[in-house]
N, C-alpha and C positions, 0 to 999 in steps of 0.2 A: 686542445680540448673541444673546440667548436666542431671539429670533424667527428669526434667521438659522440657528441650529442646528436649530430646529424645522422650518423650510422644507427644510433639507438632509435631514433624516430622512425627510420625506414623499416624497422622490424617490429614496431609496436602499432597497435590499432586502438584508437580512442573509443571510449564508451559510446559516444554519440554516433560514431561511424558504425560500430557493431550493431547498435540498436536500430539504426536506419536500415542496414542490410537485412536484419532479421524481419523488420517490419515490411520490407519489400519482398520477402520470401526468396531472397537470393540463395543460390547454392553456396552455403558456407558452413563449415564444420566447427564446432566448439568442443575442445578437449579440456576437461577439468582434471587437474592433477593433485588436488588437495587431499589431506587425510580424510578418512571416512567420517569422522565425527563432524568435521566442518561441512562436508557434503550433505550430511543428514540435516543440517540446520537450514541451508538454503542453497539454491543452485540456479543455473541458467537453463530454462526449458529446452529440452531436445539435446542437451549436451551429452557427449560421450564421456564416460568416466573411467579413470584408472587411478587407484590409490598409489601414486608414484612419488609422492613428496620426498620420503626418506631416500629412496633409491636415486632420485635425481640429485639430491644434495650430496650424496656420497659418490657421485660420478659414475653410476652404473649405466654403461652404454646400452644395456638390454632393457632398461626401465619401461620402454614404450613398445616392446616387441609384441606382435600379435594383435594390435588394435584394429578395429574395423573402420579404417579411414580410407577415403577415396583420394587417389593422386590427382583426380581431375577437378577437385574443388578446394579452395583455400581452407586452411586450418588455423583457428585462433586458440591458443593455449591460455589457460586461466588458472591462477592460484589465488591466495588470499590478498596479496598486495602487489603482484606483478613482478616478482623477483624469481621465484623458482620456475615460473612459466617461461622465463627467458631461456633457461636451460633446456626445457622441453622443446621450445621453439627451435633452438639450434640443432638438437638431435633430429628433429623432423626435416629441417632443411638439408642436413647431411644426407638424408634418405630421399631427397628429391621432391619433397613437399613445398608448396608455397605456404609458408607458415608465418604467423605473427603472434606476438604476445599481447594480451589485453593490458593496456596501460592502466596501472592502478589496481588491477585485479578485481576481486569481488567487493572490496571496499568501495571502489569507484563505481562498480556496477549497481550499488545501492540506489543510485539516482536515475537509473534507466527506466523508461516508461513505454507503454503502448496503450492503444485505444480500443474501445468497443462502442457501438452506437445502437440506440434504440429510439424508435419514433412511435408515437401514439397520439391521436387527436391533433391538437394544435402544437404539441410540445415535441422537442427532440432532446434526447439525453446522450451525452458523451461521457462514458466512464473512462477516467484517466487513471491508469494503473501503474504503480511503481512495481515493476515485474519481479524484482528480487525480494523486496520487503513484503509484498502483497498488500500494500496500502491502496485503497480505492478512494478516489475523489471524483467529483461530478461537475460537469458544465451542462446546465439545463437551460434551454432557450424556448421561447414562445414569441412568434413574430420576430422583432428585431432586438428584444430584450432578453438578457440572460442573467443567471445566478450561478455562483460557484459554491460548492459545499465541500468542506473538509479538505482544502487545498493542501497537498503534500509533496508536490514537485515544484520546480522553479516557477515563479510567478509568470514569467514570459511564456511558458507553455500555454497557460489558460488565455493569456492576452492574444497570442498568435492564433490559437484555434478560434477564438471569438472573432478576431479581425478577418480571418480567412472566410468565415461564413456570414459576415455582415451583421454580427451581433454586438451589442453593447452590454457590457457587464454592469448591472445596476446594483446588485446586492451580493455580498459574500458572507457565507454562514459557516460556522462550525457546529457539529452536533454535541460536542463536549470538549473539555480540556484534555488533550491527548497526552499519552504517557510513553508511546513508543517511537514517535517521530515529531519533529519540529513543525508546528502549524505554519503554513505560508499564507494563511487567510488575511492576516493584517497587512502583509506586504502587497497581496493581490489587490485588496480594497484601496490601499493608498495609491498604487500605481494606476489602477483603472479609474480612480475617482468615484468608487462605488461606496455604498453604505455597508459598514461592518455590523453584522448582527449575530448575537450569540444567545443561547438559552439564558433565561433569567438566573442570576447568580451573583456571588460576591467574591469569586476566586481571582479573577484577572485584575490587573492594576493598570488598565488603559481603558479609553472610552469606547463604548459600543452601544448599539441600540438593542434593548432586551427583547427577547421573544418569549412570551408567556404561553401557557397551555391554551390551545384553541385559537391563537392568533392566526390571522391569514395575511398572506403576502401576495400581492398581484404582480405579475410580470407578463407582458404581452397579453395574450388571451387565456393565460393559465393562472392557477391559484395554488399556492403552497400553504398547507395547514400544519401548524405546530402541534405535536403530541408530546407532552411531557412524559418521559420514561425514566425516572430515577432508578438506579441500581448499579450499573457499571460505574458511574459516578453519580453524585447527588444531583448534578445539573443536567444530566443527559437528556436529550430530546431526539425524536424522529420527525422527519418531514415528509408529509404525504402530498404528492403532486397530482392534481386533477383526479383524485380518487383512483389512480392507475398504478402509481409507483410509490413505494415507501423507502426513503433514504434512512436506513435504520441505524446508522452509526455503528457503535460497538455494543448495542443493546441486543440485537437479534442478527444472527448470521444464517447462512443457508442451511447449516446443519448443526448449529450450536448457539450458545448465548454468551453474553459478555461476563467477564470476571469481575467480581465486586471488591477485590482486595487491595488494589493499588493505592498507595498513599493512605492506608487504613490500618488500624489495629484490629485485633480479633473481634472486639465488640462492634466496631463500626462495620467490619466486613460482614458479620452476621446480619446487622441491621440493613445494610445495603442489599444483601441477598434476599431478604424479605421484601424490600421495596421492588427488586427486580422481578420477583414472582408476580406481584401485582401489576407491574408494567407489562410483562409478557402476557399475562391473562388478558389485559386490555387489547394488546396487539393481535393476539390469536382470535379475537372475536371479529376482526375485520374480514372483508369479503375474500373468498378463496382465491380469486384471480388477481388480487393485488400482488404486484411484482416486488419482491424484497430485494433491495440493493444495499448491501452492507458497506461498512467502511474498511473492511479487511477481508482478504482471502486467506484460506488455511495454508496455502503453499505458493510457489512461484507461478506467475501467470503467463501462459503461452501467448505467442504473437498470433493468435487465432481469430481475433475480432469478435469473439463470443463473450457477452457480458457475464461477469460473475453475479448471478441472480437466480432466483427461483420463485415460482408462485407461492403464495402463502399456504395453499393446501399442501404442497410438497414439503415446505418448511415445517408446518405443523406436524406432519407425519414423522419427519426426521428428528425433531426435537422432543416430542412426546412430553409436553409440560405436565407434571403431576398437578392434580387439583389441590392437593394438600400442600400448603406453603412450607410446613416443617419438613416434609419429604424432599421438596425441592432444595431447601436450604442445605440439608444434609448431603444431597447429591452433589451440589455445587462445591461445598467446602471440602469434600473428599477428592475433588478433581482439579483443584487449582494448579495451573502449571507453574514452571519457574518464571520468575519476574523478568521483564525485558531489561536488557543491559542499559545501564545509565538512566533508568527511568526517573530517578529523583531529580537529576540535573535537567532532563528534558521537561518535566513538569514545571520546575522552577522557571525555566526560560519561557515556556508557553504561558505561564501565569503572568510573567513580566512583560510578555510581548516582545522579547529581545531575540535577535539572531544569535546563533551559536558563535562563540569566540573561536575563529579559525574555521577549519574544514568541518561542515556538519556531518560528513560521513564518519568522522571519528566517534560521534555520538550515536548515530543511527544505524551503523552496520549490523547486519543480522536480520533474521526473519522476525515478524511480529508474533507476539504471544498474547493475544487479546481474547481468544475464544475458549470456552469450555464446552466439550462435546457431551 
């Protein structure tokens, strides 16, 4: 049995290994063999695709014929959970490819991440991106002091990044109670010995320091200012850093706005949509050059080092906020997407401040569905 396990390990590539190779821009090919509906939901940036799931399961030796793959670079096969991809890997090996199967498949890939960095004035911002889910979190530093906003990957990622740059994490913030992923902010704060701060609210059942509208938080030579923006949730807030960057949570995206319906009945959804219009009107009046940095991306995030962000002038043109609140509410209510999988459970855990029982990817797998275009 141990020999079988060793042989299996030799033909599998772990998520962290693939993530690191893509981050180093090594020559490596990713072949996605899932059904088309699963591929449409989320994928690994730059992957080659063949809807071969059924053919592979039925033992069709021609299932991968004609693919544009290079024999001179390794191939990593991917499916939902790392089983059918093993069949694809063996087919490729029989044809002379150096092939591996991604251990755990796209479920495991849910936790993969990459980075982009922006600097302006005294501050440096590192956008930490869960590439598969499109979750965006932030490590922002000025001098030797740093803050973390909307932590969504393993707490050690933020701690290691800060340590490597000589930064000490002083504050950890969330923009709201998340519904599509488990917040890691409480764990980051506890491990770093930092202060946990959340928008003023009565939803969560653990201790934090409240951030009210207009409050300012100093770190190094920089200032973070709180802008209360109810709508996506009642407690949602955005954080403006040095008048240059707006960490806009799930209130405002680069080409869309937050959905107001999660954990809400029809009446509450309509009320939140009205609040969202007022919040967006307030944000749209900020300076054109303000860089909008949201909490989510609309799709998988490439290993390109380019931040998911846009100046407010561009966002304003893309969103086209109606002046009439009623017109906005009607637009939003007509375009609400399907709800995120397991969102009730995720909200309950985030309100309790508890980790997931077991593997968090069982709850979090799949793309986010936070925006309305």
